[in-house]
N, CA, C and O atoms as a printed pandas DataFrame, in Angstrom:
     atom_number atom_name residue_name chain_id  residue_number  x_coord  y_coord  z_coord
0              1         N          UNK        A               1    1.260   15.682  -18.663
1              2        CA          UNK        A               1   -0.110   16.145  -17.560
2              3         C          UNK        A               1    0.237   14.834  -16.528
3              4         O          UNK        A               1    0.323   13.641  -16.816
4              5         N          UNK        A               2    0.363   15.351  -15.530
5              6        CA          UNK        A               2    0.709   14.407  -14.451
6              7         C          UNK        A               2   -0.624   13.593  -13.997
7              8         O          UNK        A               2   -1.740   14.113  -13.967
8              9         N          UNK        A               3   -0.391   12.447  -13.701
9             10        CA          UNK        A               3   -1.387   11.252  -13.143
10            11         C          UNK        A               3   -2.126   11.373  -12.103
11            12         O          UNK        A               3   -1.617   12.194  -11.340
12            13         N          UNK        A               4   -3.046   10.963  -11.725
13            14        CA          UNK        A               4   -3.321   10.697  -10.396
14            15         C          UNK        A               4   -2.780    9.555   -9.590
15            16         O          UNK        A               4   -2.543    8.532  -10.233
16            17         N          UNK        A               5   -2.516    9.536   -8.177
17            18        CA          UNK        A               5   -2.148    8.865   -7.253
18            19         C          UNK        A               5   -3.005    7.654   -7.141
19            20         O          UNK        A               5   -4.234    7.727   -7.158
20            21         N          UNK        A               6   -2.400    6.630   -7.037
21            22        CA          UNK        A               6   -3.289    5.258   -6.973
22            23         C          UNK        A               6   -2.350    4.345   -5.912
23            24         O          UNK        A               6   -1.122    4.283   -5.958
24            25         N          UNK        A               7   -3.205    3.662   -4.959
25            26        CA          UNK        A               7   -2.738    2.888   -3.977
26            27         C          UNK        A               7   -3.382    1.617   -4.037
27            28         O          UNK        A               7   -4.598    1.739   -3.884
28            29         N          UNK        A               8   -2.989    0.390   -4.213
29            30        CA          UNK        A               8   -3.751   -0.892   -4.199
30            31         C          UNK        A               8   -3.393   -1.837   -3.529
31            32         O          UNK        A               8   -2.187   -2.083   -3.525
32            33         N          UNK        A               9   -4.061   -2.459   -2.950
33            34        CA          UNK        A               9   -3.124   -4.129   -2.166
34            35         C          UNK        A               9   -4.373   -5.095   -2.536
35            36         O          UNK        A               9   -5.558   -4.882   -2.796
36            37         N          UNK        A              10   -3.588   -6.222   -2.443
37            38        CA          UNK        A              10   -4.210   -7.565   -2.706
38            39         C          UNK        A              10   -3.649   -8.955   -1.738
39            40         O          UNK        A              10   -2.610   -8.803   -1.095
40            41         N          UNK        A              11   -4.147   -9.860   -1.695
41            42        CA          UNK        A              11   -3.691  -10.852   -0.903
42            43         C          UNK        A              11   -2.438  -11.602   -1.726
43            44         O          UNK        A              11   -2.518  -11.824   -2.934
44            45         N          UNK        A              12   -1.553  -11.876   -1.114
45            46        CA          UNK        A              12   -0.325  -12.743   -1.986
46            47         C          UNK        A              12   -0.212  -13.674   -1.346
47            48         O          UNK        A              12   -0.273  -13.863   -0.131
48            49         N          UNK        A              13    0.107  -14.822   -2.877
49            50        CA          UNK        A              13    0.236  -16.161   -2.623
50            51         C          UNK        A              13    1.576  -16.487   -3.215
51            52         O          UNK        A              13    1.596  -16.094   -4.381
52            53         N          UNK        A              14    2.549  -16.978   -2.907
53            54        CA          UNK        A              14    3.998  -17.595   -3.371
54            55         C          UNK        A              14    3.742  -18.525   -4.205
55            56         O          UNK        A              14    4.327  -18.668   -5.279
56            57         N          UNK        A              15    2.434  -19.555   -3.576
57            58        CA          UNK        A              15    2.203  -20.499   -4.556
58            59         C          UNK        A              15    0.701  -20.694   -4.142
59            60         O          UNK        A              15    0.202  -20.360   -3.067
60            61         N          UNK        A              16   -0.041  -21.415   -5.402
61            62        CA          UNK        A              16   -1.442  -21.132   -5.481
62            63         C          UNK        A              16   -2.058  -21.708   -3.930
63            64         O          UNK        A              16   -1.593  -22.796   -3.591
64            65         N          UNK        A              17   -2.765  -21.256   -3.255
65            66        CA          UNK        A              17   -3.464  -21.660   -1.672
66            67         C          UNK        A              17   -2.560  -21.479   -0.825
67            68         O          UNK        A              17   -2.773  -21.957    0.290
68            69         N          UNK        A              18   -1.410  -20.825   -1.029
69            70        CA          UNK        A              18   -0.350  -20.815    0.424
70            71         C          UNK        A              18   -0.353  -19.044    0.457
71            72         O          UNK        A              18    0.185  -18.334   -0.393
72            73         N          UNK        A              19   -0.978  -18.649    1.464
73            74        CA          UNK        A              19   -1.488  -17.236    1.485
74            75         C          UNK        A              19    0.100  -16.652    2.478
75            76         O          UNK        A              19    0.699  -17.308    3.330
76            77         N          UNK        A              20    0.334  -15.639    2.118
77            78        CA          UNK        A              20    2.070  -15.167    2.474
78            79         C          UNK        A              20    1.392  -13.789    3.027
79            80         O          UNK        A              20    2.325  -13.049    3.337
80            81         N          UNK        A              21    0.515  -13.340    3.202
81            82        CA          UNK        A              21    0.590  -12.006    3.703
82            83         C          UNK        A              21   -0.349  -11.037    2.380
83            84         O          UNK        A              21   -1.173  -11.503    1.593
84            85         N          UNK        A              22   -0.008   -9.989    2.462
85            86        CA          UNK        A              22   -0.464   -8.693    1.282
86            87         C          UNK        A              22    0.850   -8.153    0.594
87            88         O          UNK        A              22    1.954   -8.270    1.127
88            89         N          UNK        A              23    0.650   -7.562   -0.608
89            90        CA          UNK        A              23    1.241   -6.719   -1.105
90            91         C          UNK        A              23    0.392   -5.346   -1.409
91            92         O          UNK        A              23   -0.819   -5.166   -1.274
92            93         N          UNK        A              24    1.351   -4.481   -1.839
93            94        CA          UNK        A              24    0.932   -3.162   -2.061
94            95         C          UNK        A              24    1.443   -2.307   -3.230
95            96         O          UNK        A              24    2.671   -2.229   -3.261
96            97         N          UNK        A              25    0.846   -1.705   -4.113
97            98        CA          UNK        A              25    1.506   -0.914   -4.843
98            99         C          UNK        A              25    1.279    0.567   -5.047
99           100         O          UNK        A              25    0.152    1.042   -5.189
100          101         N          UNK        A              26    2.036    1.048   -5.054
101          102        CA          UNK        A              26    1.904    2.833   -4.768
102          103         C          UNK        A              26    2.226    3.555   -6.442
103          104         O          UNK        A              26    3.384    3.820   -6.764
104          105         N          UNK        A              27    1.399    3.735   -7.114
105          106        CA          UNK        A              27    1.752    4.583   -8.124
106          107         C          UNK        A              27    1.751    6.148   -8.010
107          108         O          UNK        A              27    0.780    6.646   -7.442
108          109         N          UNK        A              28    2.683    6.933   -8.464
109          110        CA          UNK        A              28    2.781    8.267   -8.361
110          111         C          UNK        A              28    2.340    8.718   -9.115
111          112         O          UNK        A              28    1.758    8.038   -9.960
112          113         N          UNK        A              29    2.399   10.511   -9.229
113          114        CA          UNK        A              29    1.454   11.200  -10.306
114          115         C          UNK        A              29    2.290   10.868  -11.616
115          116         O          UNK        A              29    1.682   11.199  -12.634
116          117         N          UNK        A              30    3.540   10.294  -11.841
117          118        CA          UNK        A              30    4.173   10.098  -13.110
118          119         C          UNK        A              30    3.897    9.025  -13.575
119          120         O          UNK        A              30    4.164    9.045  -14.777
120          121         N          UNK        A              31    3.375    7.784  -13.168
121          122        CA          UNK        A              31    2.889    6.832  -13.293
122          123         C          UNK        A              31    4.063    5.884  -13.313
123          124         O          UNK        A              31    4.295    4.932  -14.058
124          125         N          UNK        A              32    4.821    6.446  -12.186
125          126        CA          UNK        A              32    5.776    5.067  -11.905
126          127         C          UNK        A              32    5.709    4.382  -10.507
127          128         O          UNK        A              32    6.127    5.041   -9.555
128          129         N          UNK        A              33    5.191    3.034  -10.266
129          130        CA          UNK        A              33    5.185    2.238   -8.876
130          131         C          UNK        A              33    6.114    1.479   -8.589
131          132         O          UNK        A              33    7.109    1.166   -9.243
132          133         N          UNK        A              34    5.723    1.132   -7.426
133          134        CA          UNK        A              34    6.780    0.338   -6.797
134          135         C          UNK        A              34    5.755   -0.515   -5.344
135          136         O          UNK        A              34    5.014    0.143   -4.613
136          137         N          UNK        A              35    5.911   -1.705   -5.235
137          138        CA          UNK        A              35    5.424   -2.585   -4.964
138          139         C          UNK        A              35    5.811   -2.973   -3.598
139          140         O          UNK        A              35    7.040   -2.910   -3.631
140          141         N          UNK        A              36    5.363   -3.441   -2.086
141          142        CA          UNK        A              36    5.771   -3.664   -0.789
142          143         C          UNK        A              36    4.780   -4.991   -0.385
143          144         O          UNK        A              36    3.638   -5.208   -0.790
144          145         N          UNK        A              37    5.514   -5.716    0.448
145          146        CA          UNK        A              37    4.964   -7.120    0.679
146          147         C          UNK        A              37    4.990   -6.750    2.613
147          148         O          UNK        A              37    5.755   -6.233    3.427
148          149         N          UNK        A              38    3.522   -7.458    2.590
149          150        CA          UNK        A              38    3.214   -7.070    4.326
150          151         C          UNK        A              38    3.167   -8.286    4.848
151          152         O          UNK        A              38    2.229   -8.872    4.307
152          153         N          UNK        A              39    3.704   -8.979    5.632
153          154        CA          UNK        A              39    3.697  -10.395    6.277
154          155         C          UNK        A              39    2.601  -10.349    7.052
155          156         O          UNK        A              39    1.889  -11.319    6.795
156          157         N          UNK        A              40    1.965   -9.389    8.212
157          158        CA          UNK        A              40    0.938   -9.232    8.987
158          159         C          UNK        A              40    0.663   -7.823    9.339
159          160         O          UNK        A              40    0.774   -7.349   10.470
160          161         N          UNK        A              41    0.292   -7.194    8.266
161          162        CA          UNK        A              41   -0.122   -5.884    8.686
162          163         C          UNK        A              41   -1.238   -5.737    9.465
163          164         O          UNK        A              41   -2.123   -6.575    9.634
164          165         N          UNK        A              42   -1.135   -4.259   10.093
165          166        CA          UNK        A              42   -2.187   -3.846   11.136
166          167         C          UNK        A              42   -3.470   -3.302   10.286
167          168         O          UNK        A              42   -3.349   -3.290    9.061
168          169         N          UNK        A              43   -4.543   -2.907   10.797
169          170        CA          UNK        A              43   -5.314   -2.238   10.322
170          171         C          UNK        A              43   -5.234   -1.250    9.532
171          172         O          UNK        A              43   -5.761   -1.137    8.425
172          173         N          UNK        A              44   -4.234   -0.142   10.370
173          174        CA          UNK        A              44   -3.922    1.122   10.062
174          175         C          UNK        A              44   -2.533    1.257   10.239
175          176         O          UNK        A              44   -1.800    0.595   10.974
176          177         N          UNK        A              45   -2.210    2.328    9.372
177          178        CA          UNK        A              45   -0.820    2.747    9.541
178          179         C          UNK        A              45   -0.621    4.196    9.676
179          180         O          UNK        A              45    0.393    4.678    9.170
180          181         N          UNK        A              46   -1.725    5.201   10.492
181          182        CA          UNK        A              46   -1.994    6.402   10.728
182          183         C          UNK        A              46   -0.694    6.360   11.495
183          184         O          UNK        A              46    0.123    7.153   11.026
184          185         N          UNK        A              47   -0.371    5.854   12.261
185          186        CA          UNK        A              47    0.570    6.353   13.230
186          187         C          UNK        A              47    2.226    6.370   12.648
187          188         O          UNK        A              47    3.133    6.905   13.285
188          189         N          UNK        A              48    2.422    5.663   11.290
189          190        CA          UNK        A              48    3.743    5.605   10.644
190          191         C          UNK        A              48    4.223    6.816   10.402
191          192         O          UNK        A              48    3.419    7.667   10.019
192          193         N          UNK        A              49    5.703    7.193   10.575
193          194        CA          UNK        A              49    6.267    8.550   10.118
194          195         C          UNK        A              49    6.359    8.103    8.639
195          196         O          UNK        A              49    6.207    7.020    8.075
196          197         N          UNK        A              50    6.687    9.447    8.199
197          198        CA          UNK        A              50    6.804    9.388    6.585
198          199         C          UNK        A              50    7.847    8.591    6.274
199          200         O          UNK        A              50    7.641    7.828    5.331
200          201         N          UNK        A              51    9.031    8.539    6.850
201          202        CA          UNK        A              51   10.343    7.774    6.277
202          203         C          UNK        A              51    9.656    6.391    6.301
203          204         O          UNK        A              51    9.880    5.803    5.243
204          205         N          UNK        A              52    8.768    5.557    7.296
205          206        CA          UNK        A              52    8.669    4.384    7.093
206          207         C          UNK        A              52    7.894    3.810    5.928
207          208         O          UNK        A              52    8.009    2.685    5.442
208          209         N          UNK        A              53    6.986    4.911    5.527
209          210        CA          UNK        A              53    6.114    4.755    4.132
210          211         C          UNK        A              53    6.846    4.764    3.052
211          212         O          UNK        A              53    6.608    3.955    2.155
212          213         N          UNK        A              54    7.980    5.782    2.937
213          214        CA          UNK        A              54    8.963    5.971    1.930
214          215         C          UNK        A              54    9.841    4.857    1.768
215          216         O          UNK        A              54   10.300    4.614    0.652
216          217         N          UNK        A              55   10.088    4.242    2.633
217          218        CA          UNK        A              55   11.178    3.350    2.883
218          219         C          UNK        A              55   10.293    1.983    1.998
219          220         O          UNK        A              55   10.883    1.342    1.128
220          221         N          UNK        A              56    9.139    1.747    2.300
221          222        CA          UNK        A              56    8.294    0.672    1.712
222          223         C          UNK        A              56    7.984    0.981    0.426
223          224         O          UNK        A              56    7.766    0.054   -0.353
224          225         N          UNK        A              57    7.918    2.193    0.026
225          226        CA          UNK        A              57    7.429    2.573   -1.317
226          227         C          UNK        A              57    8.603    3.773   -2.066
227          228         O          UNK        A              57    8.370    4.979   -1.993
228          229         N          UNK        A              58    9.703    3.293   -2.685
229          230        CA          UNK        A              58   10.509    4.525   -2.923
230          231         C          UNK        A              58   10.255    5.504   -3.421
231          232         O          UNK        A              58   10.961    6.500   -3.261
232          233         N          UNK        A              59    8.951    5.496   -4.320
233          234        CA          UNK        A              59    8.435    6.603   -4.863
234          235         C          UNK        A              59    7.821    7.728   -4.258
235          236         O          UNK        A              59    7.482    8.752   -4.851
236          237         N          UNK        A              60    7.652    7.411   -2.657
237          238        CA          UNK        A              60    6.928    8.438   -2.012
238          239         C          UNK        A              60    7.841    9.448   -1.838
239          240         O          UNK        A              60    9.001    9.199   -1.510
240          241         N          UNK        A              61    7.314   10.903   -2.081
241          242        CA          UNK        A              61    8.345   11.977   -2.053
242          243         C          UNK        A              61    8.037   12.851   -1.528
243          244         O          UNK        A              61    8.825   13.797   -1.539
244          245         N          UNK        A              62    6.619   13.010   -0.729
245          246        CA          UNK        A              62    6.219   14.387   -0.226
246          247         C          UNK        A              62    4.919   13.754    1.142
247          248         O          UNK        A              62    4.477   12.618    1.312
248          249         N          UNK        A              63    4.672   14.887    1.804
249          250        CA          UNK        A              63    3.857   14.395    2.853
250          251         C          UNK        A              63    2.446   13.865    2.402
251          252         O          UNK        A              63    1.692   13.035    2.910
252          253         N          UNK        A              64    2.364   14.579    1.355
253          254        CA          UNK        A              64    0.952   14.490    0.602
254          255         C          UNK        A              64    0.775   12.959    0.382
255          256         O          UNK        A              64   -0.156   12.307    0.855
256          257         N          UNK        A              65    1.837   12.433   -0.437
257          258        CA          UNK        A              65    2.021   10.943   -0.772
258          259         C          UNK        A              65    1.803   10.129    0.388
259          260         O          UNK        A              65    0.945    9.246    0.422
260          261         N          UNK        A              66    2.741   10.478    1.555
261          262        CA          UNK        A              66    2.288    9.769    2.781
262          263         C          UNK        A              66    0.528    9.464    2.997
263          264         O          UNK        A              66   -0.183    8.474    2.824
264          265         N          UNK        A              67    0.325   10.633    3.382
265          266        CA          UNK        A              67   -1.388   10.961    3.619
266          267         C          UNK        A              67   -2.143   10.358    2.862
267          268         O          UNK        A              67   -3.114    9.692    3.221
268          269         N          UNK        A              68   -1.741   10.548    1.659
269          270        CA          UNK        A              68   -2.836    9.679    0.578
270          271         C          UNK        A              68   -2.664    8.402    0.945
271          272         O          UNK        A              68   -3.727    7.848    1.227
272          273         N          UNK        A              69   -1.379    7.509    1.075
273          274        CA          UNK        A              69   -1.213    5.875    1.089
274          275         C          UNK        A              69   -1.871    5.412    2.553
275          276         O          UNK        A              69   -2.441    4.342    2.763
276          277         N          UNK        A              70   -1.640    6.529    3.543
277          278        CA          UNK        A              70   -2.277    6.283    4.683
278          279         C          UNK        A              70   -3.766    5.709    4.639
279          280         O          UNK        A              70   -4.209    4.629    5.031
280          281         N          UNK        A              71   -4.403    6.830    4.012
281          282        CA          UNK        A              71   -6.037    6.916    3.951
282          283         C          UNK        A              71   -6.339    5.441    3.105
283          284         O          UNK        A              71   -7.131    4.562    3.444
284          285         N          UNK        A              72   -5.605    5.458    2.110
285          286        CA          UNK        A              72   -6.059    4.359    1.276
286          287         C          UNK        A              72   -5.750    2.769    1.848
287          288         O          UNK        A              72   -6.485    1.809    1.618
288          289         N          UNK        A              73   -4.816    2.738    2.438
289          290        CA          UNK        A              73   -3.868    1.649    3.040
290          291         C          UNK        A              73   -5.362    1.274    4.210
291          292         O          UNK        A              73   -5.778    0.122    4.337
292          293         N          UNK        A              74   -5.865    2.241    4.812
293          294        CA          UNK        A              74   -6.996    1.814    5.610
294          295         C          UNK        A              74   -8.066    1.282    4.993
295          296         O          UNK        A              74   -8.660    0.294    5.426
296          297         N          UNK        A              75   -8.352    1.857    4.024
297          298        CA          UNK        A              75   -9.785    1.157    3.109
298          299         C          UNK        A              75   -9.570   -0.246    2.409
299          300         O          UNK        A              75  -10.473   -1.077    2.311
300          301         N          UNK        A              76   -8.281   -0.429    1.932
301          302        CA          UNK        A              76   -7.636   -1.537    1.464
302          303         C          UNK        A              76   -7.711   -2.782    2.480
303          304         O          UNK        A              76   -8.204   -3.877    2.209
304          305         N          UNK        A              77   -7.172   -2.433    3.608
305          306        CA          UNK        A              77   -6.934   -3.480    5.185
306          307         C          UNK        A              77   -8.420   -3.914    5.246
307          308         O          UNK        A              77   -8.669   -5.117    5.322
308          309         N          UNK        A              78   -9.662   -2.783    5.211
309          310        CA          UNK        A              78  -10.779   -3.336    5.918
310          311         C          UNK        A              78  -11.230   -4.047    4.692
311          312         O          UNK        A              78  -11.644   -5.193    4.868
312          313         N          UNK        A              79  -11.225   -3.630    3.627
313          314        CA          UNK        A              79  -11.805   -4.359    2.342
314          315         C          UNK        A              79  -11.224   -5.950    2.345
315          316         O          UNK        A              79  -11.951   -6.922    2.139
316          317         N          UNK        A              80  -10.087   -6.011    2.558
317          318        CA          UNK        A              80   -9.405   -7.195    2.384
318          319         C          UNK        A              80   -9.665   -8.096    3.677
319          320         O          UNK        A              80  -10.254   -9.161    3.490
320          321         N          UNK        A              81   -9.331   -7.805    4.790
321          322        CA          UNK        A              81   -9.786   -8.363    6.053
322          323         C          UNK        A              81  -10.997   -8.790    6.032
323          324         O          UNK        A              81  -11.180   -9.964    6.352
324          325         N          UNK        A              82  -12.132   -7.960    5.654
325          326        CA          UNK        A              82  -13.459   -8.212    5.492
326          327         C          UNK        A              82  -13.737   -9.408    4.497
327          328         O          UNK        A              82  -14.828   -9.976    4.453
328          329         N          UNK        A              83  -12.584   -9.765    3.649
329          330        CA          UNK        A              83  -12.998  -10.818    2.786
330          331         C          UNK        A              83  -13.707  -10.160    1.631
331          332         O          UNK        A              83  -14.812  -10.653    1.402
332          333         N          UNK        A              84  -13.319   -9.105    0.800
333          334        CA          UNK        A              84  -14.094   -8.335   -0.164
334          335         C          UNK        A              84  -13.281   -8.421   -1.375
335          336         O          UNK        A              84  -13.520   -7.743   -2.375
336          337         N          UNK        A              85  -12.347   -9.233   -1.286
337          338        CA          UNK        A              85  -11.099   -9.228   -2.482
338          339         C          UNK        A              85  -11.691  -10.174   -3.446
339          340         O          UNK        A              85  -11.091  -10.456   -4.483
């Protein structure tokens, strides 16, 4: 049985107290995940093409995956930028 899609983001620090951007993780319906680093991300990636998202997360295989990530990314960035992490 396939699982649910999951996208999460968090602040990334290569050393304690040294902020280096954000990391994201996309888990597909088969439970496989990939991670990506974002040095200075925008609040939204609504404008991003499917190929851009698939390049960041190699397990993105469909427009449904891309749309899911775009929606969740916006929510995660809003949460992170507002300091709710």
